[in-house]
C-alpha positions in Angstrom: 98.1 94.4 109.4 99.0 90.7 109.0 100.5 91.6 105.6 103.3 93.6 107.4 104.4 90.5 109.4 104.2 88.3 106.2 106.4 90.8 104.3 108.9 91.1 107.1 109.2 87.3 107.3 109.6 87.0 103.5 112.4 89.6 103.6 114.3 87.5 106.1 117.6 89.2 107.1 116.8 92.2 104.9 114.5 95.1 105.7 111.2 95.1 103.9 109.4 98.3 103.2 106.2 99.8 101.7 103.5 102.4 101.8 100.6 102.9 104.1 97.7 104.2 102.1 94.2 105.3 103.0 91.7 108.1 103.5 91.5 110.5 106.4 93.5 108.9 109.2 92.4 105.3 108.4 95.0 103.0 106.8 93.2 100.9 104.1 96.2 99.4 102.2 99.7 98.3 103.0 101.4 98.4 99.6 104.6 96.5 99.2 107.5 98.5 97.6 111.0 97.4 96.6 113.7 98.2 99.1 116.3 99.9 96.9 118.8 100.7 99.6 122.4 99.7 99.0 122.6 97.7 102.2 119.1 96.2 102.7 120.3 94.4 105.9 120.5 97.6 107.9 118.6 100.2 105.8 115.5 100.7 103.8 114.8 103.1 100.9 111.3 102.9 99.3 111.5 102.6 95.6 110.9 106.2 94.4 108.8 105.1 91.5 106.4 103.4 93.8 106.2 106.5 96.0 105.6 108.8 93.0 103.0 106.4 91.6 101.1 106.5 94.9 101.1 110.3 95.1 99.9 110.5 91.5 97.1 108.0 92.2 96.1 110.1 95.3 95.9 113.2 93.1 93.5 111.3 90.9 91.2 110.4 93.8 92.9 107.3 95.1 94.1 106.7 98.7 96.6 109.1 100.1 100.1 108.2 101.4 99.5 108.2 105.1 102.8 106.7 106.0 105.4 104.0 105.5 106.4 100.7 106.9 109.7 98.8 107.3 111.2 96.0 109.3 114.0 95.7 111.7 115.2 92.1 111.2 117.7 92.1 114.0 116.1 94.8 116.2 113.0 96.0 118.0 109.8 97.7 116.7 111.0 101.1 117.7 112.6 103.9 115.6 116.3 103.4 115.2 118.8 106.3 115.3 118.8 106.2 111.5 115.0 106.4 111.5 115.2 109.4 113.8 117.7 111.0 111.4 115.1 110.8 108.7 112.3 112.3 110.8 110.9 115.2 108.7 107.9 116.4 110.8 105.4 115.5 108.1 103.2 113.8 110.7 103.1 110.6 108.6 102.7 107.2 110.3 105.6 104.8 110.4 105.0 101.1 111.1 108.0 99.1 112.2 107.9 95.3 112.3 110.3 93.2 114.4 109.9 89.7 115.8 106.4 89.5 114.5 105.4 92.6 116.5 104.2 95.7 114.7 104.4 99.1 116.4 103.1 102.4 114.9 104.7 105.8 115.3 104.0 109.4 114.3 106.8 111.4 112.7 107.0 114.5 114.8 110.1 116.2 113.2 112.3 115.6 116.2 111.7 111.9 116.5 108.6 109.8 116.7 105.7 109.5 119.1 104.1 106.1 119.7 100.5 105.5 118.4 97.9 103.1 119.5 96.5 100.8 116.8 92.9 99.8 116.4 92.2 97.1 113.7 88.7 97.5 112.2 87.3 94.7 110.0 
Protein backbone atom coordinates (compact mmCIF):
# COMPACT_ATOMS: atom_id res chain seq x y z
CA UNK A 1 0.00 0.00 0.00
CA UNK A 2 2.96 2.27 -0.63
CA UNK A 3 0.92 4.14 -3.23
CA UNK A 4 -1.31 5.47 -0.44
CA UNK A 5 1.65 7.06 1.32
CA UNK A 6 2.94 8.46 -1.99
CA UNK A 7 -0.43 10.02 -2.83
CA UNK A 8 -0.77 11.54 0.65
CA UNK A 9 2.69 13.04 0.37
CA UNK A 10 1.92 14.45 -3.11
CA UNK A 11 -1.29 16.04 -1.82
CA UNK A 12 0.64 17.93 0.87
CA UNK A 13 -1.70 19.98 3.06
CA UNK A 14 -4.78 18.78 1.17
CA UNK A 15 -6.53 15.45 1.62
CA UNK A 16 -5.95 12.91 -1.11
CA UNK A 17 -8.56 10.27 -1.84
CA UNK A 18 -9.35 7.30 -3.98
CA UNK A 19 -10.91 3.88 -4.32
CA UNK A 20 -9.85 0.49 -3.02
CA UNK A 21 -10.71 -2.11 -5.65
CA UNK A 22 -10.49 -5.87 -5.65
CA UNK A 23 -12.15 -9.25 -5.59
CA UNK A 24 -13.68 -10.94 -2.56
CA UNK A 25 -12.08 -9.20 0.41
CA UNK A 26 -8.66 -8.75 -1.21
CA UNK A 27 -7.67 -5.24 -2.24
CA UNK A 28 -5.88 -5.44 -5.58
CA UNK A 29 -5.80 -1.78 -6.67
CA UNK A 30 -5.70 1.62 -4.98
CA UNK A 31 -7.10 3.90 -7.67
CA UNK A 32 -6.43 7.61 -7.32
CA UNK A 33 -9.47 9.87 -7.62
CA UNK A 34 -9.73 13.63 -7.64
CA UNK A 35 -10.78 15.25 -4.38
CA UNK A 36 -13.65 17.51 -5.43
CA UNK A 37 -14.44 18.84 -1.93
CA UNK A 38 -14.77 22.60 -1.60
CA UNK A 39 -12.18 22.73 1.21
CA UNK A 40 -9.69 19.96 0.44
CA UNK A 41 -7.55 20.89 3.46
CA UNK A 42 -10.12 19.45 5.88
CA UNK A 43 -12.49 17.34 3.75
CA UNK A 44 -12.48 14.85 0.94
CA UNK A 45 -15.10 14.02 -1.64
CA UNK A 46 -14.27 11.36 -4.20
CA UNK A 47 -14.95 12.48 -7.76
CA UNK A 48 -18.39 10.97 -8.47
CA UNK A 49 -17.41 10.22 -12.07
CA UNK A 50 -14.52 8.03 -10.85
CA UNK A 51 -16.85 6.23 -8.44
CA UNK A 52 -19.51 5.63 -11.09
CA UNK A 53 -16.88 4.42 -13.57
CA UNK A 54 -15.55 1.94 -11.01
CA UNK A 55 -19.03 0.56 -10.30
CA UNK A 56 -19.70 0.27 -14.03
CA UNK A 57 -16.42 -1.59 -14.57
CA UNK A 58 -17.31 -3.97 -11.71
CA UNK A 59 -20.65 -4.76 -13.38
CA UNK A 60 -18.63 -5.73 -16.45
CA UNK A 61 -16.49 -8.18 -14.49
CA UNK A 62 -13.81 -5.83 -13.23
CA UNK A 63 -12.75 -5.43 -9.61
CA UNK A 64 -15.41 -4.30 -7.12
CA UNK A 65 -15.27 -1.17 -5.01
CA UNK A 66 -14.23 -2.62 -1.65
CA UNK A 67 -13.66 0.74 -0.03
CA UNK A 68 -12.07 4.13 -0.07
CA UNK A 69 -8.93 5.89 1.12
CA UNK A 70 -8.11 9.42 2.17
CA UNK A 71 -5.45 11.27 4.09
CA UNK A 72 -5.45 13.37 7.25
CA UNK A 73 -2.61 15.84 6.54
CA UNK A 74 -2.74 17.36 10.03
CA UNK A 75 -4.24 14.48 11.98
CA UNK A 76 -3.99 10.84 12.89
CA UNK A 77 -4.86 7.70 10.88
CA UNK A 78 -8.15 7.26 12.74
CA UNK A 79 -11.68 8.19 11.60
CA UNK A 80 -12.46 11.82 12.35
CA UNK A 81 -15.82 13.07 13.63
CA UNK A 82 -16.64 14.02 10.02
CA UNK A 83 -15.68 10.52 8.83
CA UNK A 84 -17.99 9.02 11.47
CA UNK A 85 -20.83 11.28 10.30
CA UNK A 86 -20.45 9.68 6.86
CA UNK A 87 -20.52 6.12 8.19
CA UNK A 88 -23.26 4.29 6.26
CA UNK A 89 -22.96 0.71 7.44
CA UNK A 90 -22.05 -0.56 3.99
CA UNK A 91 -19.16 -2.59 5.53
CA UNK A 92 -16.70 -1.02 3.10
CA UNK A 93 -13.06 -0.60 4.04
CA UNK A 94 -11.65 2.85 4.74
CA UNK A 95 -7.90 3.40 4.67
CA UNK A 96 -6.70 6.57 6.36
CA UNK A 97 -3.18 7.88 5.85
CA UNK A 98 -1.44 10.25 8.29
CA UNK A 99 2.26 10.81 9.00
CA UNK A 100 3.19 7.99 6.60
CA UNK A 101 1.08 5.55 8.61
CA UNK A 102 -1.86 3.76 7.00
CA UNK A 103 -4.66 2.34 9.13
CA UNK A 104 -7.61 0.33 7.85
CA UNK A 105 -11.16 0.52 9.20
CA UNK A 106 -14.49 -1.21 8.51
CA UNK A 107 -17.58 1.03 8.18
CA UNK A 108 -20.05 -0.40 10.68
CA UNK A 109 -22.84 2.17 10.33
CA UNK A 110 -22.32 3.66 13.76
CA UNK A 111 -18.63 4.37 13.32
CA UNK A 112 -15.66 2.27 12.32
CA UNK A 113 -14.00 -0.89 13.58
CA UNK A 114 -10.21 -1.29 13.19
CA UNK A 115 -8.91 -3.90 10.75
CA UNK A 116 -5.61 -5.73 10.66
CA UNK A 117 -3.74 -5.46 7.35
CA UNK A 118 -1.76 -8.23 5.74
CA UNK A 119 0.25 -7.34 2.62
CA UNK A 120 0.60 -10.21 0.17
CA UNK A 121 3.07 -9.97 -2.72
